[in-house]
C-alpha positions in Angstrom: 13.4 -13.6 -20.4 11.2 -15.1 -23.1 7.5 -15.1 -22.7 4.7 -16.2 -25.1 4.2 -12.6 -26.1 7.9 -11.7 -26.5 10.8 -10.5 -24.4 10.4 -8.9 -21.0 12.6 -5.9 -20.5 14.2 -5.8 -17.1 16.2 -3.2 -15.2 18.7 -3.7 -12.5 18.1 -2.6 -8.9 20.1 -2.8 -5.7 18.5 -4.0 -2.5 19.3 -2.8 1.0 22.0 -5.5 1.3 23.6 -4.5 -2.0 22.1 -7.6 -3.7 21.4 -7.0 -7.4 17.9 -8.0 -8.5 15.8 -7.7 -11.7 12.8 -5.5 -12.0 10.1 -6.0 -14.7 9.6 -3.3 -17.2 6.7 -4.9 -19.1 3.0 -4.2 -19.0 1.2 -4.7 -15.6 -0.8 -7.8 -15.3 -4.2 -8.2 -13.6 -2.5 -10.4 -11.0 0.0 -7.7 -10.2 -2.8 -5.1 -10.0 -4.6 -7.3 -7.5 -1.4 -7.7 -5.4 -1.0 -3.9 -5.3 -4.6 -3.3 -4.5 -4.4 -5.7 -1.6 -1.2 -4.1 -0.3 -2.8 -0.7 -0.3 -6.0 -2.0 1.4 -3.9 -3.4 4.2 -1.0 -0.9 4.5 -2.5 2.3 3.0 -1.2 4.3 0.0 2.2 5.2 1.3 5.6 3.6 1.9 5.9 2.7 -1.7 9.5 1.5 -1.3 8.2 -1.3 0.9 5.8 -2.7 -1.7 8.5 -4.7 -3.5 9.8 -6.2 -0.2 6.5 -7.0 1.3 4.6 -8.3 -1.8 7.3 -9.9 -4.0 6.4 -7.7 -6.9 9.4 -7.1 -9.1 8.4 -3.4 -9.5 10.1 -0.3 -8.1 8.3 1.8 -5.5 7.9 4.6 -8.0 6.4 2.2 -10.5 3.9 1.0 -7.9 3.0 4.5 -6.9 2.4 5.6 -10.5 0.3 2.6 -11.2 -1.8 3.3 -8.1 -2.1 7.0 -8.8 -2.8 6.8 -12.5 -4.8 3.6 -12.9 -6.0 1.8 -9.7 -6.9 4.5 -7.2 -10.7 4.4 -6.4 -12.6 7.4 -7.6 -10.5 8.0 -10.8 -12.7 9.2 -13.7 -11.3 7.6 -16.8 -14.4 8.4 -19.0 -14.1 10.5 -22.1 -14.7 14.2 -21.8 -18.1 15.4 -22.9 -18.4 18.4 -25.4 -19.4 20.6 -22.5 -16.3 19.6 -20.5 -14.1 20.2 -23.5 -15.6 23.7 -24.0 -15.1 24.5 -20.3 -11.5 23.4 -20.4 -10.9 25.6 -23.4 -12.5 28.6 -21.7 -10.5 28.0 -18.5 -7.3 27.5 -20.4 -7.9 30.8 -22.3 -8.5 32.5 -18.9 -5.7 30.9 -16.8 -3.2 29.9 -19.4 -1.3 26.7 -18.7 -2.1 26.6 -14.9 -3.5 23.1 -15.1 -3.9 22.6 -11.4 -6.1 25.7 -11.3 -8.1 24.5 -14.3 -8.5 21.0 -12.7 -9.7 22.6 -9.4 -12.4 24.4 -11.5 -13.5 21.1 -13.1 -14.7 19.4 -9.9 
């Protein structure tokens, strides 16, 4: 598909009835983010395979889950790390190695 910005990459998917459909593989738009936020507000943050059917988004359930988890979920801290936080991470990494879940639990 041609857009003003360029081509949209699509991947093929198969629905429950074996019908082939196209999924978007381009950057998420603000409108898509709003649709996903509204879906989660109504239905909760689960049943990600149902998002595509119920909202009309041309995104896979996994794509919607990752977008929610990594970008839209309330309470995510996307701020840059302070110098103190960087030093703490370095100390914890020296202590625990690459056990990042343990390090993350110490950061809270």
